[in-house]
Wavefront OBJ file of the C-alpha trace (Angstrom):
o trace
v 15.773 3.577 -15.410
v 14.933 4.228 -19.055
v 11.787 6.095 -20.146
v 9.838 2.960 -21.003
v 10.633 1.380 -17.646
v 9.795 4.614 -15.818
v 6.423 4.804 -17.545
v 5.719 1.185 -16.634
v 6.623 1.862 -13.008
v 4.210 4.818 -12.959
v 1.367 2.908 -14.606
v 1.846 -0.268 -12.584
v 2.381 1.781 -9.426
v -0.893 3.541 -10.165
v -2.550 0.119 -10.260
v -0.996 -0.746 -6.882
v -2.268 2.592 -5.551
v -5.755 1.892 -6.894
v -5.901 -1.488 -5.133
v -4.616 -0.019 -1.860
v -6.908 3.034 -2.053
v -9.889 0.759 -2.635
v -8.882 -1.313 0.374
v -8.392 1.795 2.489
v -11.866 3.054 1.539
v -13.414 -0.269 2.525
v -11.504 -0.459 5.802
v -11.616 3.147 6.971
v -14.635 4.520 5.140
v -16.926 1.540 5.726
v -15.744 -0.963 8.348
v -14.026 1.430 10.789
v -15.947 4.600 9.897
v -17.643 4.916 13.302
v -14.451 4.135 15.190
v -12.569 6.838 13.264
v -15.294 9.380 14.053
v -15.139 8.553 17.755
v -11.340 8.684 17.897
v -11.100 11.955 15.978
v -13.767 13.503 18.210
v -11.809 12.416 21.304
v -8.783 14.225 19.836
v -10.831 17.379 19.257
v -10.521 16.954 15.478
v -13.203 16.783 12.825
v -13.860 13.439 11.155
v -11.738 12.781 8.069
v -13.213 14.383 4.990
v -12.577 16.446 1.874
v -8.990 17.712 1.844
v -7.626 15.116 4.268
v -9.074 12.239 2.253
v -7.756 13.770 -0.980
v -4.280 14.075 0.564
v -4.351 10.504 1.848
v -5.483 9.271 -1.570
v -2.565 11.028 -3.297
v -0.121 9.702 -0.700
v -1.430 6.183 -1.256
v -0.910 6.476 -5.016
v 2.645 7.640 -4.291
v 3.065 4.584 -2.042
v 1.925 2.446 -4.979
v 4.511 4.002 -7.289
v 7.264 3.607 -4.685
v 6.187 0.002 -4.149
v 6.415 -0.715 -7.869
v 9.840 0.944 -8.082
v 10.976 -1.254 -5.202
v 9.547 -4.347 -6.932
v 11.431 -3.613 -10.168
v 14.684 -3.233 -8.263
v 14.150 -6.194 -5.945
v 13.106 -8.396 -8.865
v 16.680 -8.345 -10.121
v 17.938 -9.784 -6.822
v 15.243 -12.440 -6.381
v 15.017 -15.875 -7.914
v 11.303 -15.621 -8.739
v 8.585 -13.026 -9.254
v 6.739 -14.529 -6.291
v 9.729 -13.900 -4.006
v 10.046 -10.324 -5.291
v 6.320 -9.664 -4.733
v 6.445 -10.981 -1.168
v 9.606 -9.061 -0.267
v 8.319 -5.857 -1.867
v 4.964 -6.042 -0.103
v 6.654 -6.751 3.225
v 9.109 -3.846 2.956
v 6.417 -1.414 1.768
v 4.080 -2.551 4.540
v 6.774 -2.260 7.193
v 7.715 1.309 6.297
v 4.259 2.648 5.432
v 2.145 0.954 8.073
v 4.251 -0.870 10.638
v 6.536 2.085 11.296
v 4.737 4.935 9.550
v 1.464 4.405 11.392
v 2.960 2.608 14.395
v 4.155 5.763 16.123
v 0.545 6.910 16.562
v -0.332 3.741 18.455
v 2.928 3.715 20.458
v 2.259 7.278 21.643
v -1.382 6.509 22.467
v -2.799 8.767 19.755
v -4.783 5.950 18.132
v -6.081 2.893 19.975
v -5.150 -0.700 19.250
v -8.707 -1.170 17.921
v -7.696 0.992 14.927
v -4.026 0.071 14.702
v -4.316 -3.721 14.685
v -7.004 -4.035 11.975
v -5.105 -1.477 9.905
v -1.873 -3.482 10.194
v -3.483 -6.738 9.126
v -5.686 -5.248 6.398
v -2.903 -3.114 4.937
v -0.593 -6.108 4.725
v -3.172 -7.976 2.674
v -4.044 -5.029 0.434
v -0.373 -4.250 -0.218
v 0.301 -7.881 -1.076
v -2.663 -7.922 -3.479
v -1.699 -4.541 -4.942
v 1.915 -5.599 -5.440
v 0.762 -8.803 -7.109
v -1.477 -6.810 -9.487
v 1.347 -4.351 -10.236
v 3.816 -7.191 -10.855
v 1.374 -8.940 -13.198
v 0.867 -5.734 -15.170
v 4.600 -5.135 -15.250
v 5.188 -8.670 -16.564
v 2.461 -8.322 -19.200
v 3.917 -8.440 -22.733
v 7.416 -9.330 -21.595
v 8.953 -12.711 -20.966
v 8.821 -13.670 -17.309
v 12.266 -14.327 -15.857
v 12.219 -17.803 -14.339
v 9.635 -18.772 -11.721
v 6.500 -16.920 -12.735
v 3.726 -15.826 -10.436
v 1.421 -18.671 -11.267
l 1 2 3 4 5 6 7 8 9 10 11 12 13 14 15 16 17 18 19 20 21 22 23 24 25 26 27 28 29 30 31 32 33 34 35 36 37 38 39 40 41 42 43 44 45 46 47 48 49 50 51 52 53 54 55 56 57 58 59 60 61 62 63 64 65 66 67 68 69 70 71 72 73 74 75 76 77 78 79 80 81 82 83 84 85 86 87 88 89 90 91 92 93 94 95 96 97 98 99 100 101 102 103 104 105 106 107 108 109 110 111 112 113 114 115 116 117 118 119 120 121 122 123 124 125 126 127 128 129 130 131 132 133 134 135 136 137 138 139 140 141 142 143 144 145 146 147 148 149
């Protein structure tokens, strides 16, 4: 990956991370805030705050960059941008949320009432984030057959 492409992956991945972080704030900080407090208390842990939220935010930006890197590499193997966006979002979602968060539900650490909304929501936010990143990546370059629109 040349320097220009690497910079674009970082910038566009940052945009993916911003979309996903915004979605995570809305889901976990607003919609499921009370549920998270209850679950963490039942585990003898303090509610998420300060350092843990900062760490999760950084990890989500890294997920955005990895997602954009995957998009750039999958784009070469796909017939259209739309296909690359869908495949990228699905693979990122599977590893980050389906499997990455799934262990906590499978072992009974977190209840289905947190796991299921997180799975659905994260799939949508990753799809939207990947679409935004792909649009930014395509900006000021010719789109290779089968654009997003």
